[in-house]
N, C-alpha and C positions, 0 to 999 in steps of 0.2 A: 425666592426660596432661601437664599443666603441670609436675607434679613430676618428670617425666623430661626436662624441657628443660634441657640443659646450660648454656644461656646465663643462666639465672637464678642469683642468688646462692644459696650453699649453705643459708643460713638460711631463705630463702623456699622452697626445695625441701623442706627438712625440715618446715616448717609445712604446706605443701600435702599432703605425704605423710601427716603426722599427721592432717590433716583428712579425707583420703580414707579412711584406715584406721579412724578413729573412726566414720565413716559405715558401714563394713562391720560393725562391732560393733553399731551402732544397728539396722541392718537385721536382724541375727541376733536381737537382743533383742525387737524388735517382732514378729518372726515367732513366737518362743516365747510371748510374751504373748498374741498373737492365737490361737495354737493352744490355749492354756489357757482362754481366755474364750469363744471362738466355736466351737461344735461343727461348723459347716460350713466352717471355715477351710481353705483349700487351701494346705498348706505347700509352699513352693518345693522343687523337687528339689535334691539336693546338687549342688554345682558339679562339672563334669567336668574342669576344668583341673587339671593337676598343679601342686603347689606346689614351691617351692625351699626346703626346710627349713633348709639350712645358711645360705643367704643371709638368709632372713627372720629366723631366730633370732639371727643375729649382729647384724642391725639392731635387733632388739628390745632386746638386752642393751646395746647402745651407748646407746640412749635411757634405759634404766633406770639405767645407770651415772652419767649426769648427775644423776639424781634422788638416787641413794644418796650420791653425793659431797657434795651440798648438805646432807644429813642426817648427815654424819660417818661414813658406812659405806663399805665397799669391796665391790663386786660383781665376782666372778671367774667366768669361763666357761672351761671346758676340755672337750676331747673332741669338738669340732665335726667333726673328721675322721671320726667314726663316723656322722655324718649323711649320708644320700644327697643328691646334688646335686638330683635331681628325684624326687618320689615323690607318691603319692596320700595326702596327710595333711592333715587338717582343722586348718589353722594357727590359725584363730579359737578352736577348742576348746582347742588346746594352749596358746595364750596365756592363756586363762581359767584354766587350771590353774597355769601357772608364775607369772603375774603375781600371783595371790592368794597363792601360797606365798612369793614374794619379798617382797611387800608385808607379809605377816604377819611374816616375819623382820625386816624393816626397822623395823617399828613396835613389836615386842615383844622383840627380842633385844638391843636396845641397840647402842651403837657396836661395831664389829668387822666382820670379813669375813663375807660371805655368798657361798657358792660354788654354782655349777651345774656339775655334772660329768656328762658323757654317756659311756656305755659301751654295748657290745653284749654280749648273752649268748645262749647256745644256738647251734644250727647248722641249716643247711638251711631247711626250711619252718617250723621252730620258733624261728627267730632273733627276738630281741626288742631293743628300744631301752630303755635304762634311764637316767632322769634323776634325779640325787640333788641335792636342794636342802638345804644344810646351813648352820646358823648357829652362833655361839659363845655363845648365850644360855642361860637357865636350863632350857630344854627344855619339852616339851609337858606340861601338867598331865594327870592321869589321866582327867579327864572328857572331854578332847578325844581322847585315845587311844581311849576307848570309843566316842565318837560317830563316829569315822572308820569304824567297822564298819557302823553302821546309817544314820547321818546323815539323820534325818528332817528335813523342813523346819522350822526352829526357829520358835517363837512369837516375834513381834516381829522377824521376819526383816528384816535390813537395818540394824537399830539396832546401835550399837557394843556389842560383847560378846555378840551374839546367836549367833555361830557361822555366820552365813549364808554367809560367804566359803568356809568348808569345804564347805558344801552345794553351792555353785556349782562348786567345784573337782571334787567327786566326780561331779556330774552331767556336767560336761564330760569327765571321765575315762571315764564310761560311753559317751559318744558316740564316744570314740576307741577303744572296745573294750579299754580298758586297766585297770590296777589301781593304786590309790593307797594306800600304807601310810605310817603315821607311827610313829616310834619315837625314843627318846632313847639315843644311843650311849653306851657305858660311859665314854668319855673326855670326856663332856660335850657340851652343845649339843643341838640338835634336828635331826632329819633326816627329810625327806619323800622317799619313793621312788616315782616314777611309772614304771610298766613298760608298754610299748606293743608290740603286734605290729609287727615290722619292716615299715615301709611300703615298698611297691614300686610302680613305675609300672603303670598299667593293662595287664593281660595278655590282654585280650579278643581280640586278634588273633593269639594264639599258634597256634591251630588253623589260621587262615588262612595264616600263614607256613609252617606244616608242609605244607599242601596245595600251596603254591606250589612246593615242591620237585619236584612232578610236572611242572612246566613244563620245556621244553628249556633246557639250560644256556646262559648267555651271550647271551640275547636282547637286542637293541638296539631301543629304542622311540623313535619320533618323536612328541613331544607337541606338538600344535598348539592353542594356547589364547591368546586375546588378553588375558584378565584375569590380571594378575600374581598376584593373591591365589589364584585358582582353580588357576593353573598351579603355584604353590608347593605347594598341598595334594596335587594329583595327582602331582607329581614325587616327593614323599615316599612316597606309596602305591606307586608303581611301583618305586622303588628299594628299598623294604622287601620287595617281592616278588621282588627279585633282578635286576631289569632295569637295563640301562644306558640313560640317558635323554638324548636330544638334544631341544632345545627350538626352537620357532618361534612367533612371537607374531602372525603374520598369514598370510593365504593366499599372498602373494607369497614370503615367506621359506620357507613350507612347500614351495612348488613348487621353489624353488631347492635345498632339501635333498633332495627326492625325485628330482631330475634330476641330482644331482651323482654322477658315476660312482665317485668315491672315498669316498662315504659309504654305509656298509652300514646298512640299516634292515630289521628283521625284522617289525615290526608298527607300525601307525600309530594313534594316538589323536587323532582329528580333530574339533575343534569345527566344527559346521556353520555357526553364525552368526558368521562371521569378517568383519572389515573388508577392504576392497580386493578380495579374492577370497573368496567363500564356500567352505566345505568342499566343496560339490557342484561348484562351478566348478573347484576344484583337481583333483578326480577327473576331470572332463570334459576338462580340458586335458591331463592325463597320457595319457588314452586317445587324444586327438586327435594327440598326439606319438608315439604307439605306445610309450609308456614303461610298463614293468611297474609294477603297483600292488601294494604289499605288503598282506597281510591288514589290513583297516581296521576299527576300532571308532569309530563316530560318537558324538559327545557333543553333546547338544542340550537346550535348555530346553523345546522344543516337541515332546513325544512324543505326537502325535495319530496316529490310524490313517492318515490320508492322508499326513501328514508322514513317518511311518515307512515306508510303502510307497514313497514317492518316494526316500527315503534309501537303502533297500535296493536299489532299481532301479539305483542308480549303482555297485553292486558292493560296498557296505558289508556286512560280515558280521554285525555286532552293533551294537546301539544302547544307549548309556548315558544315563540322564536326569541332568541337572544339578539340584542339586549331587550329585556322587558321594560318598556318605557311608560306604561300606563297601568294604573291600578284597575281600571275597568277591564283590561285584557285578563288580568288575574281573576277578577270576579267572574268573567265569562267562562274561563277554564274551570274554575271551582264549581260553577253551576252544573257544567257537563259532568265533571268527575263525581260530584255528590248526587247526581240524578235529580236535580231540581228541575222544575217544569220548563224554565226558559232561562236564557242568559240574563243575569241580574242587571246588566247595563245595556240591554238591547235598545237599539235606536239612538244611542248616544254617539255623536260624532267625536272622533279623536282630535284633541287640540294639539297633539304633540308632533304632528307631521311637520317636517321641515318645509318652510315656505320658500319656493324659488330655487334656482340653481346657484350653487356656490361659484364665486368668481375664480377660485384657485383651489388646488388640492388641500392646502392648509386651511382655507375657509371651510371646505367640505368636511375636513377633519373636526374643526371646531363645531360645525353644525351637528355632527354625529355625537360629540360629547355633550353639547347643549341639550340635544334630544334625550340622551341617556339620563340626564339629571333634572330635566325640566319639571318633573312632578315632585321632586324632593325638596324639603326645606333647606335653606342656605347652609347651616352647619353640616347636615348630612351630605349634601351635595359636595361640599368642599372635602369632606372626609372620604367620600367615594373616589373623587378625582385624585386626591393625594395617595390613597391606597393603591389605585391603579398604577400611578407612577412608580410607587415602591415595588409593586408586583413585577412590573416590567424589568426593573433592575435586578430584582431577586432571581427571577427565572433565567434571565440572560447570564447572570453570574454563575448560577447552578450549571447551566449548559457549558460555560467556559471551563469551570472546574472539572466537569465530567471529561472534557477532552484532554485534561492534564493527567487523567488516570491511564493505566495500562489498558490496551485493547482487551475486550472481554465482555461477558454478559453484564457484569455490574456497571461498566461504563455506559453501555447502551441502555440499560434500565434507567439510570439517572438522567441521561440525555433525553430519553423518550418522555419521561415524566415532565421535565422542564419545558420541553418543546410542545407537549400537549397543552400545558397551561398557557403558553405563549399563543398557541393557535386560537384558544378561546378569547384571549384579550384582543388579538388583532381582528377577530370576527366581530367583536363588539363595536369596533369603529369602522367596520366595512373595509378593512385593508385586505383585500382578497389575495393579492400576491404574497403578502407576508403570512397570511393564514395558511395558504397552500404550502409554502416553503416549510413552515413550522410543522405541519402535518406530515410532510415527507420525512423530515428528520425524526419525528416522533414514531413513525411506523416502519421506516426502512433505514435507520442510521447504520445498521450493520452491513448494508449493501453499498454504502457511499464512502469514497476515499476520505481519510481524515482532512486532507487539504481542502477538499470541496466542502466538508462540513464547516470548517473554520471560515471559509469564504461566505457561506450562507449565513452563519451566525453574525458575521460582520455586517451583512446587508440587513439582517433583522435588528441589529443594534441601531442602525440608521433609522429604520422604520420607528423603532421605539423612541428614539430621540425626537422625531417629528411629533409623535403623540405627546411626549412630555413637554415639548415647546408649546403645543396647543393647550395642554392642561395649565401650564404656567400662565399663559395669556388669559385664560378664563378666570383663574384664581386671583389674578391681580387686576382684572378689568374694573372692579369696583373699589379697589383699595385706593385711598386718597388721603394723604396726610401732609401735603406740601402747600405752602403759600406761594402762588405764582406771582410774578411781577404784574403790576396793575397800573393803569393810567386813569383811575377813577378820580375825576376832578369835579367839584361842584361849584367852583368859582371861575 
């Protein structure tokens, strides 16, 4: 997070970025070692966030260029326009391959240019990315060209001259489902060619988007949600399904939108636990004013039988549980709310359920966050997580400032609103104790001693810090702009 602070000097940003991304490599290495040593090791699932290959690789090469210049060589990069802006590509594994190949050329080819050239080959579903790393040195010896085929783990691996770097590069290539070949071009030098299936963003929602075409065209949805992070994710889902979205961030604004004669609304996605006016109060006031109520889908963290019955008794057609992790759930709710014959995604298994039990509370927390953003494209997922982190700070600061005011209705109103929003955020990541404490403060702060309120807020700050740590871990999981030390030797 500090590395993204524009107010820091560029040198400090670079060092923080390098430290963060070195940590990402260390995590990968520790996981691989643990998997090899401990038969019951639970390997972390692969990250769900898409990477930005063009941006990351350009940053990598800029770092490497500073190193190669100091050693009297020149590193050239071409063809980055062939890289996608966003794609599901393991950038840690890609760097392991490229950094070993570049380092090998740097240490064994002598002074001279080293080039990385990127091209595409093939068409349609068979398209591939091709990375050619070439130097002007004496070329690969025959023993290395042979070892590139089998590449067993060499004896004395890690020692200079052992060929361990080639083994690491080949292993990383396998993780990328790619192919690495070495050869000596007729005009001299050495060339390594890395071929990868062309990476594309996750397409798990393709069927869902196709099903959304069964919806009436041109639907306008009112999205009422007080959490900016959750509103951002839901807005993306609704727009992906073809809806035009109007937003409201509390019950008062929702009521204004719904009573505006110039605003057309075909369906409402209504958070029930809203500040100022709850979702149910919004519906009650509309009926009291004899205002028509569009088909409504309730969104709530509290989907218990009694709650559900109460919600449905207010004319709500369908209920979605927070966090809403799949567009197919939205489609099913819309089908019910709009009176379509059957759920639009009936029979579709959900791919977003968390697999297996987490090894620790922090792992469980990351699993919840991963599930929350699993169906979102990389940039939107990162924006949702960053917004959630900001929201936690904002509402905790609001609650702290409220406690600095004099005792009275205004203080309790401010505290109630802040803690209500905190309750929704904690519910999103299944932190039930924090959610419960937030709700108690939201509903009964006037009955609690100030010293107890301050203590509860202190506990909530720690809960929030744990969430922010998990968010930071996810956001930095795929970032990678450091050249690790390597022992790639081909002689």
